[in-house]
N, C-alpha and C positions, 0 to 999 in steps of 0.2 A: 508464660513459666518456663518456658521451653530452658531457656538457659539456667533457671535457676533449679530444675528437676536435673540439670546435667551435673551442676556443683553439689548435690545432695548425693546424687548417685555416685560420683568419684568419691566423695568421703566414703561411702560406703564400702568402695573399693570395687564398684561392678563396674563391667567394661563397657569404655565409649561405646555408644551406636554410630555404624555409619554413616555417612550423609547418605549412601543409596537407602538403608532401612530408614531415615528420617522422609526422603521423596516417599517409599511407599506409605509411611503412614500417613504423609501429606495427602495421597491418594483417596486411601482410605476415609480419613476424614472428607475429604469433600464429596465421596460416594454415599456417604452416611449426614452429608448436610451440614456438617457441621464445619463453616467458614470460618468461625474464628479461632479457633484450635490451629484449623490447616494455616493459618495465618501467622500466629504463634511459631510454629515449628518450621516456619520459614524465616522465620527471624534467626532462628537458630545454625541455619546453615553458613556455613563459612565458604567455600566454596560459589566464588560468583554464577558460572555456569548454572551449578546446582540451584542458585537460588533466582537465578532467571527461568530456568524451569518453572522451578515451583510457586514463582509469581503470576506466571504466564496462565498455567492450571488453575490457578486462584481467580485469575481476571476474566476466565472463560466460564467459570463456574459461577461466577457471579453474575454474566451478562445470559447464559442460561437462566439462571432463578430469576431474573428482571422479566426475562421475556414468558418465563411462566405464570409469574405475578398479572404481567400486563394480558395476556389470555384469559384469567382469571377473574381478571376485572376487582386484584384486591385491593383493597385500602392503604391511604398512604402511611400510614404507619411503615408497613410491611416495605415499603418503597424507601422510606426514608431511615429502615435499617439496613438496606445495599447502600444508600447514600454514604453513612458513616461507615459500612465496613471499606467500599472505594476511598474513602478519604484516608482511613488509614494507613492503605498501601503507600502515600504520598511518600514518607518517609523514608520508607526502607525500597523505594523503586532509588530514590535521589542518594540512598546511600549505596548506589552498586556505581563502581568507579570506571567500569566498560561502558565507554560510550554508545555503541551499538547495542548492547542490551539496555541502556537505559532508555534511548529514542525508541526501540521498539514498544517497550512496556510504558511506556509515556505515549505513545499512538494507542497502544490498546485502552487507556483508562481513558484516555479524552472521547472516543467512539464509547463506552461504558458510561461517561457523564453525561454524553448526547443523552443516550437511551434512557437515564434517568433523569432528564428534563432539567440538569444543572450545567447551563451552558457557561456560566460564567468558568465554572472549574474546567468544564469541558476545552474551552480556548486559552486557559493558560497553559494547560498540558498537551495540547495542540501548538500552540506558540513556540514551546519550549524546546518538541521535539522537533519540528520543521527548523528551530533558527541551530539545531545542534547537529541538523542532518543536510547543512548546506554543501558539504563537502564531499556526500554520500547518497549520489543517484539513487542508487538500488535502494537505502532506505527509503528516500522520499517517494520510490515509486508501490514500496510496501505500504509507505502510510494512506498515499491516494488511493493506492486500489480498496483497502479496506474501508476507508470514507465512502466510496462511490456502491463499493458491494455491499455497503450497508446501507446504502439509500442515500445517504447524508451529503446529497450534490451540493447543495448551499456551504457545507464544511468545504465539501474539496475546491469549491471556486475560492472561500476564504484562504485555504492552504495555498492555494497554487499563487495566490498574489502576495502573498508572504516570501515565496522563494526569489530572490533578487537579482540569480543567473539566468533570465530566460532562455537562453540558447539551452543551459542545462534542462531545464523546464520542459524546454520542448522535446528533446530526446527522450527526457523520461515518457512525456504523454504518449509518443508513436508507439512505444513498446506497451505501453498500458492499451492502446486503442487495437493495435496487431492482437494481446492477450484478450481482450473482450468478445473481437471479433472470432479469432478462431473458438471461443467456448458457446459462441453464440449469441452474444448478446450484441445484437448490428445498434441498438439505439443508442445505447453508453459508449460506444466508439464511436459513434456519429458525434455522440457529443463532447468526446475529450477531442477530436482533431477539431474540432471548433475553435478550442481554446488553445490551438497551438498558431502560436502570432510568427512563426517564420517561414516562408514559402516555400523552402528546400524541404523542412522536416515534415512540414503537410504533405506534399507532392510524394514523400519519403513513406509517411504512414499509409496514403493511397494506393503504393506501390505494392507495399505488404499486402493489404487489406486485397489487394487485386490478384497477386500470387495465392493466396488463401482460395479468393474465389473459382480463382480459374480452375482448381482442381474438381470443381462439381459443375459451374455454369460459366465457358467461357464468353458466351454471348455478355452477361452481368458483367464479368471481369473487364470485359473492352470499354464498355462505358465507363466505369470506375477507373480506368486507366485515361479515357478521354478528361476526366475530371483532375487528373492528374496533371495530364498535358499544360490543362489549362492554369494551374496553377504553377508550372515548373516555368510557365512564361513570364512571372512575376518575380524571378531569383535574379537580382541586378550583378552578382558575383559569376561573368562569362565561364571561368573554367569547373565552377559547382553547376551552373545549371548546365555544361555541355557533361559532366559527368552525371547528372541525374538523369537528361535525355536521352543517353545512351543504354543506362536501366532500364529506362520505359519501354524503349523501340526495341531490345531484347527480350522484353517481356512479351510486347505486342507480337514479335516474331513467331516466338513460341507458341501460343495464342491461336495465330492466322497458317502460321507457316511460309508466311511473306514477309522478308526483310526489306526494310528499304532502303532506297538510295543510298550513297552514300554523300550527292549533294543536299540530301533533303534533311536530313543529319547535321550535316557542318553547316546548316542554315542558322538553326535554332545556337549555334552559338553567338548569336550576335547581340550585343547589350539591349537592351528592351529598353521602348520610350519611359524616361520618368512618372 
């Protein structure tokens, strides 16, 4: 009824509400639990940034409601209501022309569908988001982070397989491993490193983690560095391997206070056996 209300308001000569006022009304509707009204109001927004903000608020409100229903062991009828609300957002999300906004909203929608045990719609939303984000590594990182953070590890693996550019994916995974390790989630960081296929990027992930650990436990950092050296030996490109070895030795020198000899470093430039 949002646009219809605006039409009748204009006939009465009333001043049209600003989009900020509409956003504030959406926020108030969400606080009162009136999610359908919030969705109708979101549809009336013309500015894509505002519509993106409104839809993200609605998605998070539905996700919060689903969490409450799960904890209270509510019946299937209420969960079905949430599924219907989630499905009603699909045309609104697809109407957004800004690719970045659409990708992020589809990723949020996928996670919501998975929480609602609607795997089919979740997979469709996730696949669409990943395909659209092929040239946007930062968006792929956000999508994978949300899946892993939500405990949807199997779906995160599914998303990784959909990324066609393995090099680009490895770069994203390096950043994710560092992010999780820095936040103290060591197990998830280890899991991510296992999915890095390129030895150069895997060694770089270990390098970043050793750098973080070096601030707290230098001995543990050195053990991580040893693992990074072992992985670095598998890098076939001699120039890339030499650049990597320099980084690893530089960090090792900072941790031990002893720099290696030039001959030791140069010996690592040899091409590893196939």
